[in-house]
C-alpha positions as CSV (number, residue, x, y, z in Angstrom):
1,M,-37.0,110.9,-71.1
2,A,-38.0,111.0,-67.5
3,N,-38.0,107.2,-67.4
4,N,-34.4,107.3,-67.9
5,L,-33.7,108.4,-64.5
6,S,-32.9,105.5,-62.3
7,I,-35.2,103.8,-59.9
8,I,-33.4,101.8,-57.1
9,D,-35.3,99.2,-55.2
10,M,-33.9,99.1,-51.7
11,Q,-35.3,95.6,-51.1
12,D,-33.5,94.2,-54.1
13,S,-31.7,91.3,-52.8
14,S,-29.4,90.7,-55.7
15,K,-25.7,91.3,-55.5
16,G,-26.2,93.9,-58.1
17,L,-27.9,96.5,-55.9
18,Q,-24.5,98.2,-55.0
19,E,-23.6,98.3,-58.7
20,K,-26.8,99.9,-59.6
21,I,-26.5,102.5,-57.0
22,V,-22.9,103.3,-58.2
23,K,-23.9,103.4,-61.9
24,S,-26.8,105.8,-61.2
25,L,-24.6,108.2,-59.3
26,E,-22.0,107.9,-62.1
27,R,-24.5,108.7,-64.9
28,W,-27.1,110.9,-63.2
29,G,-26.0,111.8,-59.9
30,C,-29.2,110.9,-58.6
31,F,-32.0,108.2,-58.5
32,R,-35.5,107.5,-57.2
33,L,-35.4,105.3,-54.1
34,V,-38.5,102.9,-53.6
35,N,-39.3,100.2,-51.0
36,H,-36.8,101.8,-48.6
37,G,-38.6,100.4,-45.5
38,I,-40.0,103.7,-44.0
39,P,-43.8,103.6,-43.5
40,R,-46.1,105.6,-45.8
41,S,-47.9,106.6,-42.5
42,L,-44.9,108.3,-41.3
43,L,-44.1,110.1,-44.5
44,S,-47.8,111.4,-44.4
45,E,-47.4,112.5,-40.9
46,I,-44.1,114.4,-41.4
47,M,-45.5,116.2,-44.6
48,A,-48.5,117.3,-42.5
49,V,-46.1,118.5,-39.8
50,A,-44.2,120.5,-42.5
51,R,-47.3,122.1,-43.9
52,S,-48.5,123.2,-40.6
53,L,-45.1,124.8,-39.7
54,L,-44.8,126.6,-43.0
55,E,-48.2,128.2,-42.6
56,L,-47.4,129.8,-39.5
57,P,-47.2,133.5,-39.4
58,V,-44.0,135.0,-40.9
59,E,-42.9,136.7,-37.4
60,T,-43.0,133.0,-36.0
61,K,-41.1,131.4,-38.8
62,E,-38.4,134.1,-38.4
63,L,-37.6,132.8,-35.0
64,N,-36.1,129.8,-36.4
65,I,-32.5,131.0,-36.3
66,V,-29.4,128.7,-36.4
67,G,-25.9,130.0,-36.0
68,E,-24.4,133.4,-36.3
69,D,-25.2,133.9,-40.0
70,N,-28.4,131.7,-39.8
71,S,-27.2,129.7,-42.9
72,F,-29.2,126.7,-41.7
73,G,-32.2,128.5,-40.4
74,Y,-35.5,130.3,-41.8
75,V,-35.1,131.3,-45.4
76,P,-37.7,133.9,-46.3
77,V,-39.2,134.8,-49.6
78,N,-36.7,137.1,-51.1
79,V,-35.7,138.9,-54.4
80,T,-33.5,136.0,-55.6
81,S,-36.1,133.3,-54.7
82,P,-39.5,135.1,-54.8
83,M,-41.5,131.9,-54.3
84,F,-39.3,129.9,-52.1
85,E,-39.1,129.8,-48.3
86,A,-37.9,127.1,-45.9
87,L,-37.3,126.2,-42.2
88,G,-34.2,124.3,-41.1
89,V,-33.5,121.7,-38.3
90,Y,-29.6,121.5,-38.0
91,D,-27.8,118.5,-36.7
92,A,-30.7,116.9,-34.9
93,T,-28.5,113.9,-34.5
94,L,-27.5,115.9,-31.3
95,S,-30.5,116.5,-29.1
96,E,-29.9,120.1,-28.9
97,G,-30.8,120.7,-32.6
98,F,-34.3,119.3,-32.0
99,D,-34.7,121.2,-28.7
100,Q,-33.7,124.5,-30.2
101,F,-36.2,123.9,-33.3
102,C,-38.9,122.9,-31.1
103,A,-38.5,125.9,-28.7
104,Q,-38.2,128.5,-31.5
105,L,-41.6,127.4,-33.1
106,N,-43.3,126.2,-29.9
107,L,-43.9,122.6,-31.4
108,S,-46.5,120.4,-29.6
109,P,-45.3,117.1,-28.3
110,Y,-46.9,115.2,-31.3
111,Q,-45.1,117.2,-33.9
112,R,-41.7,116.8,-32.0
113,E,-42.5,113.0,-31.8
114,V,-43.2,112.8,-35.5
115,M,-39.9,114.7,-36.4
116,V,-37.8,112.7,-34.2
117,K,-39.2,109.3,-35.7
118,Y,-38.7,110.8,-39.2
119,W,-35.3,112.0,-38.7
120,G,-34.2,108.6,-37.1
121,A,-35.6,106.8,-40.0
122,V,-34.1,108.9,-42.8
123,Y,-30.8,108.9,-41.0
124,D,-30.6,105.3,-40.7
125,L,-31.5,105.1,-44.3
126,T,-28.6,107.3,-45.4
127,K,-26.2,105.0,-43.3
128,K,-27.4,102.1,-45.3
129,L,-27.0,103.8,-48.6
130,G,-23.4,104.9,-47.6
131,T,-22.6,101.2,-46.9
132,K,-24.0,100.2,-50.3
133,L,-22.1,102.9,-52.1
134,M,-18.9,101.9,-50.4
135,E,-19.5,98.2,-51.3
136,G,-20.2,99.1,-55.0
137,L,-17.1,101.2,-55.3
138,G,-15.1,98.2,-53.8
139,L,-14.3,100.0,-50.5
140,E,-14.3,98.3,-47.2
141,S,-17.8,98.4,-45.8
142,G,-18.4,100.8,-42.9
143,D,-20.3,103.7,-41.6
144,L,-19.3,106.3,-44.2
145,F,-21.2,109.1,-42.4
146,E,-20.3,108.4,-38.9
147,D,-20.7,111.7,-36.8
148,W,-21.6,113.8,-40.0
149,P,-23.9,116.7,-39.3
150,C,-27.2,116.7,-41.2
151,L,-29.7,119.4,-42.1
152,M,-33.4,118.9,-42.5
153,R,-35.3,121.5,-44.4
154,F,-39.2,122.1,-44.7
155,N,-39.7,123.8,-47.9
156,K,-42.6,125.9,-49.5
157,Y,-42.9,127.1,-53.0
158,N,-45.5,129.8,-53.0
159,N,-46.7,129.0,-56.4
160,N,-49.6,131.1,-57.9
161,P,-51.1,132.0,-61.4
162,E,-48.5,134.9,-61.7
163,T,-45.6,132.6,-61.2
164,V,-46.3,129.8,-63.6
165,G,-43.4,129.4,-65.9
166,L,-40.9,130.8,-63.5
167,T,-38.1,129.1,-61.6
168,G,-38.6,128.5,-57.8
169,A,-35.1,127.4,-57.2
170,R,-32.2,128.5,-59.4
171,T,-30.0,125.8,-61.2
172,H,-27.5,124.6,-58.4
173,S,-25.7,121.7,-57.0
174,D,-26.1,120.7,-53.4
175,K,-23.1,121.5,-51.1
176,G,-23.2,118.3,-49.0
177,F,-22.6,114.5,-50.0
178,F,-26.3,113.3,-50.1
179,T,-29.8,114.8,-50.3
180,I,-32.8,112.5,-49.5
181,L,-35.9,114.4,-50.8
182,L,-39.4,113.6,-49.7
183,D,-41.2,115.6,-52.6
184,D,-44.6,116.6,-53.1
185,E,-46.9,113.8,-54.7
186,F,-49.3,116.2,-56.4
187,V,-47.2,119.2,-57.4
188,N,-44.2,118.5,-59.5
189,G,-41.3,121.0,-60.5
190,L,-38.1,119.3,-59.7
191,E,-35.8,119.0,-62.8
192,M,-32.3,117.5,-63.0
193,L,-29.8,118.4,-65.7
194,D,-28.6,115.8,-68.0
195,E,-24.8,116.8,-68.4
196,Q,-24.6,114.7,-71.6
197,T,-27.4,116.4,-73.5
198,G,-27.7,119.6,-71.6
199,E,-31.5,119.1,-71.1
200,F,-33.5,119.2,-68.0
201,I,-35.3,116.0,-67.1
202,P,-38.3,116.1,-64.9
203,A,-37.9,113.9,-61.7
204,N,-41.5,113.0,-61.6
205,P,-42.7,111.8,-58.0
206,I,-43.6,108.3,-57.2
207,P,-45.9,108.1,-54.0
208,G,-44.1,106.7,-51.1
209,S,-40.6,107.2,-52.5
210,F,-37.7,109.4,-52.0
211,F,-35.5,111.3,-54.4
212,V,-31.8,110.9,-53.8
213,N,-29.0,113.0,-55.3
214,A,-25.5,113.6,-54.8
215,G,-23.9,116.9,-54.1
216,D,-20.4,118.5,-54.4
217,I,-18.8,116.9,-51.5
218,A,-19.7,113.5,-52.9
219,K,-18.1,114.4,-56.4
220,A,-14.8,115.5,-54.6
221,W,-14.7,112.3,-52.2
222,S,-15.4,109.9,-55.0
223,N,-12.6,111.4,-57.2
224,E,-15.3,112.5,-59.6
225,R,-16.6,109.0,-60.1
226,I,-20.0,110.5,-58.7
227,C,-21.7,113.4,-60.5
228,N,-22.9,116.4,-58.4
229,V,-26.2,116.7,-60.3
230,R,-27.3,120.1,-61.0
231,H,-31.1,120.7,-60.6
232,R,-33.7,123.4,-60.3
233,V,-37.4,123.8,-59.3
234,Q,-39.9,125.1,-61.8
235,C,-43.2,126.4,-61.2
236,N,-45.6,124.4,-63.5
237,E,-49.0,125.1,-61.9
238,P,-50.6,127.6,-59.6
239,R,-50.6,125.3,-56.6
240,V,-48.4,125.6,-53.5
241,R,-45.7,122.9,-53.5
242,F,-44.1,121.5,-50.3
243,S,-41.0,119.3,-49.8
244,I,-38.7,117.8,-47.1
245,T,-35.1,117.7,-47.7
246,F,-32.5,115.8,-45.6
247,F,-29.1,116.9,-46.3
248,V,-26.0,114.8,-45.3
249,L,-23.4,117.5,-45.2
250,G,-19.7,116.7,-44.5
251,P,-17.2,115.5,-42.0
252,R,-17.7,117.3,-38.6
253,N,-14.0,117.3,-37.7
254,G,-11.9,115.6,-40.4
255,K,-11.5,116.6,-44.0
256,V,-13.1,115.5,-47.2
257,E,-10.4,113.1,-48.6
258,I,-10.5,110.7,-51.5
259,P,-10.1,106.9,-50.2
260,S,-6.8,105.5,-51.4
261,K,-8.6,102.6,-53.2
262,L,-10.3,105.1,-55.7
263,V,-6.8,106.6,-56.6
264,D,-4.5,104.7,-59.2
265,S,-2.5,105.2,-62.3
266,Q,-5.6,105.4,-64.3
267,H,-7.5,107.6,-61.9
268,P,-4.9,110.0,-60.3
269,R,-6.0,112.0,-57.2
270,L,-8.0,115.1,-58.4
271,Y,-8.5,117.0,-55.1
272,I,-6.6,117.8,-52.2
273,P,-8.2,117.2,-48.8
274,F,-10.2,120.1,-47.4
275,H,-12.7,120.9,-44.5
276,F,-16.3,121.1,-45.4
277,E,-16.6,124.4,-43.4
278,E,-14.0,125.9,-45.6
279,Y,-15.9,124.9,-48.7
280,C,-19.1,126.3,-47.5
281,G,-17.4,129.7,-46.8
282,L,-16.0,129.9,-50.2
283,R,-19.3,129.0,-51.7
284,T,-21.0,131.6,-49.8
285,S,-18.4,134.3,-50.5
286,T,-18.2,133.6,-54.3
287,K,-21.9,133.1,-54.6
288,C,-21.1,130.1,-57.0
289,I,-23.7,127.5,-56.6
290,Q,-23.2,125.0,-59.2
291,G,-20.0,123.3,-57.9
292,E,-17.5,125.7,-59.3
293,V,-16.0,126.3,-55.9
294,L,-14.4,122.7,-56.1
295,D,-11.9,124.1,-58.6
296,F,-10.2,125.9,-55.5
297,F,-9.3,122.4,-54.2
298,H,-8.4,120.8,-57.5
299,K,-4.9,119.5,-57.7
300,K,-2.7,121.2,-60.2
301,D,-2.2,119.5,-63.4
302,D,1.6,119.0,-62.9
303,L,1.1,117.4,-59.5
304,I,-1.5,115.1,-61.1
305,N,0.8,114.1,-63.8
306,N,3.5,113.1,-61.3
307,G,1.0,110.9,-59.6
308,E,1.0,112.9,-56.3
């Protein structure tokens, strides 16, 4: 069953690449991305940096604070997630994001250099994916994610013999548009929910690849063409698991709004325009993490039937 999850070759020169991306996101809300153009050497370097930072003393990691509520900073092991912890670099497309993170954890010049290279490479990759997606949906090609804030997280799952069989990350959907995951090549655990069967499918790692999944913002923006795949991380073996996630979040200033070409008599507009920050606030206050908050922005049935 795991083989049913789509594998997208970014070097596929056929005109069907855009269609493959769209179909994968419609069916699964995710795909494995290979031949993406980012050197294996850089992937190894950034993973080594992630491990070194996550092995710092807790009191040092706690210095990673971003924003008043620290929603994008250090996530410590807690009752809800007894195995999981993470460090966060928010909006490093602006130099202040890197400067703040590097100062908080006292990064070496080498660590900073690797992070800058990796961020730039993955950010460029997300822009390419956005362009391919727009083309596959029949939209005018452009920079879908222009000026959108992004978040990079270094993740650690403190697996041990006592946690085997437990859940390291509860079933959830991601709040943003795209998540680009560099997963642990040696310790698996990521599982995607097949909405058609109700079964969880393991997203087995492929060395040198990324796993790309769509979140709540993608579902709303696409007028529900794209699936905001729900997923979880299981502890299958007593080995610590590391991963790096790069989240493309939502519009910085504008609203999440469905492109007009994705609305017609057969596909009425399903969501009113909304700000990403408003969505995040509701998701936090309601503690609903599986996309249920999108219902707050769903158009009423009578408006949909009238074609509004």
